[in-house]
C-alpha positions as CSV (number, residue, x, y, z in Angstrom):
1,M,5.8,27.5,-6.3
2,I,4.8,29.9,-4.0
3,L,7.9,33.1,-3.7
4,T,8.8,33.8,-0.7
5,G,9.3,37.5,0.8
6,P,12.7,38.2,0.1
7,E,11.8,36.8,-3.7
8,I,8.6,38.8,-3.9
9,A,10.8,42.0,-3.2
10,R,13.7,41.0,-5.3
11,E,10.8,40.5,-7.9
12,H,9.6,43.8,-7.4
13,E,12.9,45.5,-7.6
14,R,13.6,43.6,-11.3
15,G,10.2,45.0,-12.6
16,R,8.6,41.5,-12.5
17,L,5.8,42.5,-10.7
18,V,4.0,45.6,-9.5
19,L,3.1,46.3,-6.0
20,D,2.2,50.4,-6.1
21,P,3.2,51.8,-3.2
22,F,5.6,49.4,-2.1
23,D,6.6,49.2,1.6
24,P,9.2,46.9,3.1
25,A,7.8,47.1,5.9
26,Q,4.6,45.0,4.4
27,V,7.0,42.0,3.1
28,Q,5.8,39.0,5.2
29,P,7.4,35.5,5.1
30,N,5.6,34.7,1.9
31,S,3.2,37.3,1.1
32,Y,3.1,41.0,1.0
33,N,0.4,42.7,3.2
34,L,-2.7,45.1,1.4
35,A,-4.4,48.1,2.7
36,L,-8.0,48.7,2.2
37,G,-8.5,52.0,-0.1
38,P,-10.9,54.9,0.9
39,T,-14.0,54.0,-0.6
40,L,-16.5,51.1,-0.2
41,A,-19.2,50.0,-2.6
42,Y,-22.3,48.1,-2.3
43,Y,-25.1,47.1,-3.7
44,T,-28.5,48.7,-3.6
45,G,-31.1,45.9,-5.3
46,E,-32.9,43.4,-3.5
47,V,-32.2,40.8,-5.4
48,L,-28.8,40.4,-7.5
49,D,-29.1,39.2,-11.5
50,T,-26.0,37.5,-13.3
51,R,-27.3,38.5,-16.4
52,R,-27.8,42.6,-15.7
53,E,-25.8,45.4,-14.6
54,N,-26.5,45.2,-10.6
55,P,-27.2,49.1,-9.1
56,S,-25.1,50.0,-6.5
57,T,-23.3,53.1,-4.4
58,V,-19.9,53.8,-3.6
59,V,-19.5,55.3,0.0
60,P,-16.1,56.9,1.5
61,I,-15.0,55.3,4.7
62,P,-15.5,57.9,7.5
63,P,-12.7,58.2,10.2
64,E,-14.4,56.3,12.8
65,G,-14.8,53.8,10.0
66,F,-17.7,51.6,8.4
67,V,-19.4,49.0,9.8
68,L,-19.6,45.7,7.4
69,E,-23.0,43.9,8.8
70,P,-23.7,40.3,8.1
71,D,-25.3,38.8,5.1
72,R,-24.5,41.6,2.5
73,I,-21.7,42.0,0.2
74,Y,-19.2,44.9,0.2
75,L,-16.7,46.1,-2.7
76,G,-13.8,47.8,-1.4
77,S,-10.1,47.8,-3.1
78,S,-6.3,47.7,-2.3
79,V,-4.7,51.0,-1.9
80,E,-2.1,49.2,-4.0
81,V,-1.8,49.0,-7.4
82,L,-0.6,45.4,-8.3
83,G,-0.1,42.1,-10.7
84,S,2.5,40.8,-12.6
85,N,3.2,39.6,-16.7
86,H,5.2,36.8,-15.0
87,L,3.7,35.6,-11.9
88,V,-0.1,34.8,-10.6
89,P,-0.9,36.7,-7.5
90,V,-3.2,35.4,-5.2
91,I,-5.0,37.1,-2.5
92,R,-6.3,36.0,1.0
93,S,-7.9,37.4,4.3
94,R,-4.8,38.0,6.8
95,S,-5.1,35.5,9.6
96,G,-6.2,38.5,11.9
97,A,-9.0,39.9,9.7
98,A,-10.1,36.2,9.2
99,R,-10.0,35.5,13.3
100,L,-12.8,38.7,13.2
101,G,-15.0,37.1,10.3
102,V,-14.2,38.9,7.5
103,F,-13.9,37.3,4.3
104,V,-11.8,39.3,2.0
105,H,-12.1,37.5,-1.3
106,V,-15.2,35.5,-0.7
107,T,-14.4,33.2,-3.5
108,A,-12.2,35.1,-6.5
109,D,-8.9,35.2,-4.8
110,L,-7.1,34.3,-8.4
111,I,-5.9,37.3,-10.3
112,D,-5.2,36.3,-14.0
113,I,-1.5,36.8,-15.1
114,G,-1.6,40.2,-16.4
115,S,-4.1,41.7,-14.7
116,I,-3.1,45.1,-13.2
117,G,-5.0,47.4,-11.3
118,Q,-6.3,47.7,-7.7
119,S,-7.7,44.6,-6.6
120,T,-11.3,44.7,-5.6
121,F,-11.9,43.4,-2.2
122,Q,-15.3,41.1,-1.7
123,L,-15.7,41.8,2.0
124,H,-17.8,39.8,3.7
125,A,-18.5,39.5,7.7
126,V,-19.9,36.8,10.0
127,Q,-20.8,39.6,12.4
128,S,-20.6,43.3,13.0
129,V,-16.9,44.1,12.3
130,R,-16.0,48.0,12.1
131,V,-12.9,48.7,9.1
132,H,-11.4,51.6,8.4
133,A,-9.6,52.9,5.5
134,G,-6.0,51.4,5.2
135,D,-6.3,48.8,7.5
136,R,-3.9,45.8,6.3
137,L,-6.5,43.3,5.9
138,A,-5.4,41.1,2.9
139,Q,-2.4,39.5,1.6
140,V,-0.9,38.8,-2.0
141,T,1.3,35.9,-2.5
142,F,2.9,35.2,-6.3
143,W,2.8,31.9,-8.1
144,R,5.3,30.9,-10.7
145,P,3.1,29.6,-13.3
146,Q,4.1,26.4,-15.8
147,G,3.3,26.5,-19.4
148,E,2.5,29.5,-22.1
149,I,1.3,32.6,-20.3
150,T,-1.5,34.2,-22.1
151,L,-1.6,37.5,-20.8
152,Y,-5.1,39.0,-19.1
153,D,-6.9,41.2,-21.1
154,G,-10.4,41.3,-19.7
155,K,-13.1,43.8,-18.1
156,Y,-11.5,44.7,-14.9
157,Q,-8.3,45.8,-16.3
158,G,-6.8,48.4,-14.9
159,S,-9.0,48.5,-12.2
160,R,-8.9,51.5,-9.7
161,G,-11.6,51.5,-6.8
162,P,-14.0,49.1,-6.1
163,Q,-15.8,47.4,-9.3
164,P,-19.2,45.9,-9.3
165,S,-19.4,42.7,-10.9
166,Q,-19.3,42.8,-14.7
167,I,-20.5,39.3,-14.9
168,H,-23.8,40.3,-17.3
169,R,-21.1,41.6,-19.9
170,D,-20.3,37.7,-20.8
171,T,-24.2,37.0,-21.6
172,A,-24.1,39.5,-24.0
173,V,-20.7,38.4,-25.4
174,A,-22.2,35.4,-25.6
175,A,-25.5,36.0,-27.3
176,A,-24.0,37.9,-30.0
177,R,-22.0,34.8,-31.0
């Protein structure tokens, strides 16, 4: 079951979900708007590899904005620290960003229950689009789980800023077994 905007505000007030900083003006009918942080990251290699750490670079978003180019993945992050030990956050593009062809979470929109941190946005543009730090590109919804809860305790816990893929660590863990 999805929470309404007023219920998101109540759950935040009760301490059952984290949205920091919290701005009541960003509460929507069924979501909360999220802002793009001050930096972007992108991979510098020609071919990305799921079994190796991929080189990347982090750049500040200049005052005039940063142009996202097609056929490239950029990593940004939410300004807000978010998450919950009681609810499941799901992040998507806001419709205004989507109408410009900006994907905010290419396919990984589900945030595990218990994960608390700044969310990494997987930004992809279908044509060149200029984005600015502070743009409200994303929205988070919160869902009530059913069943026994196991809290997330993984490699992205406590993230700050854009986080590159750590999928190569999964292979190392499997090989160690």
